N, C-alpha and C positions, 0 to 999 in steps of 0.2 A: 504492499499500500503506501509507495514513495508519494512524494506530495509533486505534481504534478498539474498543468493545464492541461485540457483537451485542442486538438491543434485546430477543430471546428469546434466555438462554441455560441449554441445559440440562444445562452439566454446573455452571454454577455459577463465579463471582469470588468471590476473595479480598477482606477489606476494604486499603485502604492501610496499606501499616506506616509507623510513626512512625521519625526520624532515628534512626539509634543511635550513642550516644557512643563517642569513641576509646579503646580500652584498649592502652595501650603499653605496653611488656615491654623489657625489655635482652635480647637473642639472641647475646649473644658479641659480639666482635672484626670487624674486616675484617681484612682482608692489610696497610694499615696502619699494624694497633697500634690506630684507634679505635672507639670504642665503635660496636655496632651497635643502633638501636633500632626496633621493631616494630609496629605497629598489628593486634590480633588480633582484631579487629574489621570492621573492610574490608581486611584482609589488603593492606596498604602500608606501607612503608616509614613513619619516625617519626627519618628520621637529618638530623642537620642538618649542615652543616660543621664540620668539625675535629671530628666526632662528637658534634654537639650533641643532644640532647632537645628534642624538635620540645612542643608543646603540643600540637597536630594533626596527623591522617599526612597524605599528600599525596592521598588518597579523600575526604577528608570534605567538602570543600567540594562535590565531587559528587555524592555520594551521591543516590539519589533515597528523597521522602518519599516519594512516590504512585508504588505501585504495582501494578499487574494480572496479576494470576495467573491461570491461565485450568486448570481440572483436567478432564485430555479422559483418558477410554477410548477408546483406537481400536474396541474390540467394541462399543462402540455407533453407532457408523458404519460396518456395511454395506458402504456405496456405494466408502468408500476414506477415507485420510484422508494429505492432506501437511500437512509441516513446513516451513519454512523462517528463514536467519534473514530477516530485513529488511535488504537491501542498497540503498544509495542509489541513487537512477540512473546512469551514467556521461554520461548529456546530459539534461539537463530545462532544456525551456523554459517551463515551467508555472508557476503560481503555487500549486501543491499544495507541501503539506508534509510531509517522510518522517520516521518519528521510529525512534531504534534500537530492537529489537523481533525476537517472535518472531511470524511469520505463519500461520497454517491454514486451511485447505481441510477441511471435513469433508461428505462425504454419506451422506446416512440409503442413500440407494441410485443403482442405477452410472446418472449420465448426466444423475440427478434435480439440481435447481437446489442451492448451497451451504446446508447447513443452518448450518453456521458461516465467515463468511470475515472472519476480522480479526487485529488480530496486538495482542499483551499481552508486554508485561515478561519472561513466564516461562509455561512451560508447564510444568503437575503431572503429568507422563505417567503415568500406570497401562500397565503393562505385563505380559504371562503368561507364564512361560517364558523362555527362553533364557538369555542370557550373564549380566544386571544385576537389580536386583533388584525386586521389584515394583513403588516407585514411583521415577520417576527427575523432578527437577529440570531442563528446559531453559534456561536461561538466555543472554539475547543474546551475551552473552561468550562463553560454550561455544560457544554455533552457529556464530558467527563465526573463532571458532579453528579449528573441525572445521571448516569449511570451507576456510579456508586450508592447512591439514595437505594434504586430499582434493585440493586445486588442485596443491600440490606432489606427490602421489604418495608420501606421505612412508608409514611405517610406525608408525602409532598403538596405542599403547596403554591402557591404563585404570591407573596408578599413584595408590600412597599411599603419606603421608609416614613414612617409619622410623622416625622420632617420634613425630610425635602422630595419625597413622593419617588424615589429612583427605586427600578425594581430591584428585587433582592433575590442577593446567590451566594447559597452557603454552598462553600468547597468546601477539599478536604476533611478532616474530621466531624468539622459539623455539617457534611454530609451524609458522616458514617449514624452520627448520634442526635434523635431529634432533640428541639431543645424551643426553649419558649423567649429569651433573652438573643438579639441578633444584632452586631454591627454591622451600621452599614456601610458599604463602601466604597459610596457616591461621596456621603458627605463627613464619616466620621462619626455619627454619633451613633449614640446604644436604643434600640426601640424593642417596645416586649410585645407578644403576641400572646393571645389566652389558650392556645395551644400547643402544645410538644407536636414540635413537625418539621422536617427541612421546606427550607424555599428555593422555588428554581422558577426564572420567567418561561420554559420550557413547558411548564406544566399545561394539558390542555392540547398538543398543536395536532395528538393523533385523534381528536376527537371528529367523530363524523367521517371518519372516512372506510369504516368498517375492516377493519385491522383483523387479519385472524389471527384464532392462537396459533405459534409454533410447533413444531413437531417434531420430532428425533429423526436424524438424519437414519434415512435407513440402508445403510453401507458402515463395513466395519474395515481397518486399515491394521494391516501385519507388513512391517515395512524393518529391513537392514539400513544404516547409513549411508554403508559401504557401495550400494547399492543407488548412493545419489550424493556424485562428489561436488556436486554444487553445492549442496548445501539440504536445510530444511527449515521451516521455520514453525512454532508451533504457537493457537491461541484457544480458549475456552472462547464458545459464543458469545458473540457481543450483541447484545438485542435493539434492532436496530431501535433508532428514538423517530422515526418516521417510515412507514414502509407501507403503500398503497396498491401492490400487485396482491392478484387474486389469489396469483400461488403461496403458499404459507412459507415464511421464512425460516430453517431449520438449526435445531438446537444439535450440538456437542462438541466436540473440540476442530475444531479448524486447521488445516496443513495445506500449508507450500512445500512444494519437491523439486528440488532444481537438479539438472544434468551436469554434465562434466563444464556445458557450455555455457553454464549460468540458465539456458535457459527454462522457463516453466513447467513442467509436466504435469505435475497434479495440484489442482485449487478445488479445496473438496471439505465439506464437516462430514464427519462422521462419528458413528454414535458410539462405537470404541476404537479406542488407537493401542498400537505395543510398538516399542520399537528398542529394537535389537533384544529381544527378549520381556525387555519392563513391559509392567501394563499401567498404563495412564490413568489416574484416579482422577474423573473430569471434577471432582466438587474440590478436586486441594489443586489441581492446577486455574480453575476457576478464580479460586481464592486468593491465590499467588497473583493474579494480575489483577484482582481488585484492593491488594495489600500496594503491588506495584503504582497504585494509581495516588496513593496520598504520600505526599513528600515525606510527611513526619515517620511514617513506615516504611518506604522502599527500602532502606538499607538495614532494615533492623531485621529482617526475615532468614532463620537460618531453619535448621533441623536440628535438634534433640533424641536423645534418645534417653529414657529413663536408667537413673544408675541402680536399680530395681531389677529390674525386669526384661531390661533391653529392649523396652516395647520403643517404635518410631510415635513423638509425642504429638499432638494437632493440636492447635489451640484455636478455639471457635467463636463464636458472637462476638462481642468486644474485645474479650482480650485476642484477636484475631490480629486488634488492628490497635493493639495496647501494650507495647514493650514493657513484658515486667521481669523483676528475675525467681520469682516463686512460681514455682508450677505442679500441677498437680496428675498426673500421671493417669490417659483415661484407661488404659489396663488394668492399672493393679492399683490404684487411688494410691502410690508413695507419692511427697512430697517433696520435689529437689530444686535445687536453685542452679540458676544458667550460668552462676558466681558473680561478677559484678558489672557485669554491663546488661541491661535490660532487654530485652529481645521478645521476638515472638517467632513460634515453629511450627513449619510449614514440612512434612517430608515429603513434598514432591519437589523441593532444593537440593537434596540428597539425591536423588533418583536422578535430575537433569547434571549434576554433578560431576555423575557417574556416565550418564549418554555424553557428556561432553569430553571425557577419558578416554570415549572410543574410534573418538572423533581423527583421521589423522588430519596434521600437520598443516598440508598442503589445501582442505577444505574446511578446519578451524576460522569461525572469522571469531576478529579483535574483541 
C-alpha cells in the first residue's frame, strides 16, 4: 500500500499545502498552578518546563509540507468504494516502503478493475444524507483513532468543544479508553461530556450505505518463506471506514507474497495462515496491529513466558495497552514481574522473530 497518486484522477487532487506558523496562546493554568500554552495552528501543547512558553509547539517539526488530498464522491463509483487507514504490516521482509495515510479502492462497475487504488494524506469525502455534513475530511489520524476505538468495541460519538465549537478527535490512548473529560486539540481547553465515550468526527459516514456485514475469507494459506524471496507482508484484516460495494468485505489475515523480481504474486485475505510451520493466531496478530498504532505502547510490546509454567503470556483488555511490570499468568495463575521495564506481552512477537530468523539475508528487509 505505498503512497502514490493514480495516473488518471477523475476526482482531482488538491495542491500541496505549505507549512503553517505556530499561533501560541495562553489557555489557563495546570493543576499545579503553572501556565499552559497551546498552539491553535497545529493543535498541540507549547508548554515547556515550569510553564515556560515555547517558541514552537510539539507538532511544528513534524507537520507535512506536502499534502495530497483526494476529493471523492462515492456516487461516482457505482461499482463500490472502500476506504481504510494505511496500516504498516505487522511482519515485513520486503523492501517496500509504507507511508501513513488513507487508502482508497474505487470501481466504476462491480468486479471491474479498480479506477482508484492509491493512498493519500486525506480524503475529502462527499456524502449525501445520513448523519454527517455533505463533506467530511478523512485524515490518517482520524482513521487510525476510529480503527482503535472499533477494535476495542468502544462507544463512539461525534463531540464538539463547548468552548470553541471545533469537532473533537480522541487519539491514541484516548481512543482506547472511554472518558468524559476531553482536551480540545483546537483551543487547548477541557470540556466535559455526560457520557463515557470516544469522540471521532467520522462517526456516521457509513450511515445509509447499506454496508453488508463482513464475512470470513473462504481460503487458507500454507507457505514457506523460501518460495517467495522477494518477501512477505502480513496484516490483520482492517475493517473499512466506508464500504459501498454489494459484495461483502472479507475478514482474516491479509498477505502479500513477492517473487525474486519483486513482483506481487499473491494479494489476498485468508481465514488461516501458516508460514514455515508456524500457525499464526489471528487474535494476536490483530492485537499487535492495534498496539503498534498507539505511540505510547508501540515500542513496549514483547513476548513474556511465565517462569513457573513456561507458558506464553498474553496481555488482554486494557492491560494490552497499559505497560506494566506485574503480570498474572493466564495458564497457571502465577504472579511474576517483567523486571524494571513496564511492558505488554503478546506471544505473536516471539513467533514473528522466529520467522524473521528463517529469512535469508538477501531477502530480509531493513
